[in-house]
N, C-alpha and C positions, 0 to 999 in steps of 0.2 A: 516560549513565546519569542518569535523573531523580533530583533531590535535593530533599528537603523539610527545611529547616533549622529547628531549634528555637532561638528567640532568647529569652534570659532577660529577665525584667522589668527595665526600666530600661536595657537595652543598646540600642545603636544598631542599627536593622534594616539588613541588607545591601542594597546597591544592585547589582542585576544585570540585564544585558540578555539573560541566558540563558533561553530559553523553557522549558527543562526544569528550572529551579530556582525554588523558591518558599520562603516562610518562614511560620512560625506562632509565636505566643506562648502558652505555657501559662497558665492551664488552657484546654484546648480540648475541646469536646464530641466524642464519637465520630462523630456525623453530620458535623460540620464537618471533622474530620480525614479521614474517608472521602471527602468531596466534594473536598477539596484533593488527595488522592492520586489520585483518579480524573481530575480535571482535568489534573494533571501527566502522568499516563500517556497521556491523549488527546493532549496537546501533543507528548509524546515520540514517540508512534506516528505523528503527522502529519509529524514531521521526518525519520523514517527513510525511506530510499530503497533498494530492492532493488539487488543487484549480480549480475552474471553474468560468469564468467571464460571463458577460451578453450576449456575442456574441457566447457562446458555445465553447470557447477555454479552453480545459482541460490541466492543467499543473501539472507535477510531476517531481520534481528535475529539471534538465536542459531541459527536453523534454516536448513537447506539441503537441496536436492534436486538430482538430475541429470536433465537433459532432453535430448531429441533435438536433432540439428542444425537441423532445420526449426523446432522449438519455440524454440530459442536465437535464431534470426533474428527470429522474431515477438516474443519477449520483449525483445530489444534495442530494438525500436521502442517497446514499451510502457514499458520502464524509462526510456528517454530522455525520455519525456513523462509520467512517473508522475503520476497524478491528472488528466491531461488526455485529451481524445479523440484517438485515432489513427484516421484515416479508413480505410475499407475499401480505397480505391484505393491507399493507402500500403502496406498489407499485400500487395496484389496486385503492386505494383511491386517490393516487397522479394523476393517469392518467384518473380518472373517467370523468372529464369535457371534456378532449380531445377525449377520446375513451370510450363512454358509454357502449359499448358491449365488453369491454376487457375481455378475458377469459384466462385460464391457458396457452393454446397454444400460444396465441399472446404475452403474457408476456414472455414466454420462448424464443420466436423468437426475441423479443427486447433484451433480455439478451444475447442471442447467438451473435447477431450483435455487441453489445457493447463489448463482450469479444474479438472479432476479432479486433475491433478498438483500444483496449487497449494494444495489443501486443507490439507495438513499444515504449511504455512509461513505461514498467516495472510494470504494474498494472495487477491484476488478480481478477476476480469475482468467488468466490467459492460458490457452491451450498451447502446449509445446509439442508439436506434432511428433508422434512416434515415441514420446517419452512420458509426458504427464501434464501437470498443471503448475502454474505459478501465480501466487497472490501478490498483487501490487497496488499502489495508489492509482486510482482511475485516471488522474491527470497524466501520470507517467505513462500509463498504457496508451493513452490517446496520442502521446508525443512520438511513440515508436512507429515507424513506417510499417504498414500492413505486411509487406514482404518479409520483414525481420521478426514480426510478432508471432508468426505462426497461425494467425487468424484466431477466431473465437469459435 
């Protein structure tokens, strides 16, 4: 849980290595307070990693959804490398036993369906053109300029 501590004048400020903890000294302007809260929330969001259980329940923060068996296998790859590229070949290898004739279009279809399922839990799958896909926080994905994101 992110924490913003208010330190009284003259009191020693806390020393913390926790990325989701910060402190301020009053008086503080509304703009400064909002900037600190937003920065803390961004650090908190970047520290969170989704989880998936054996029943296909995908959780991220306080939200969760249930996904299919095939989607669970794909998500395990994406979660294991949260924020990093998972190459197309890795998805094909992962699903080879289940779908021996998996092709580019069927993988794209699985990813499209997963993207729709992820909308309510603030996760996004970004296409990294010519390589594969990356799972990230939806707010982070929106902050990246489209030219750098590789599109969806």
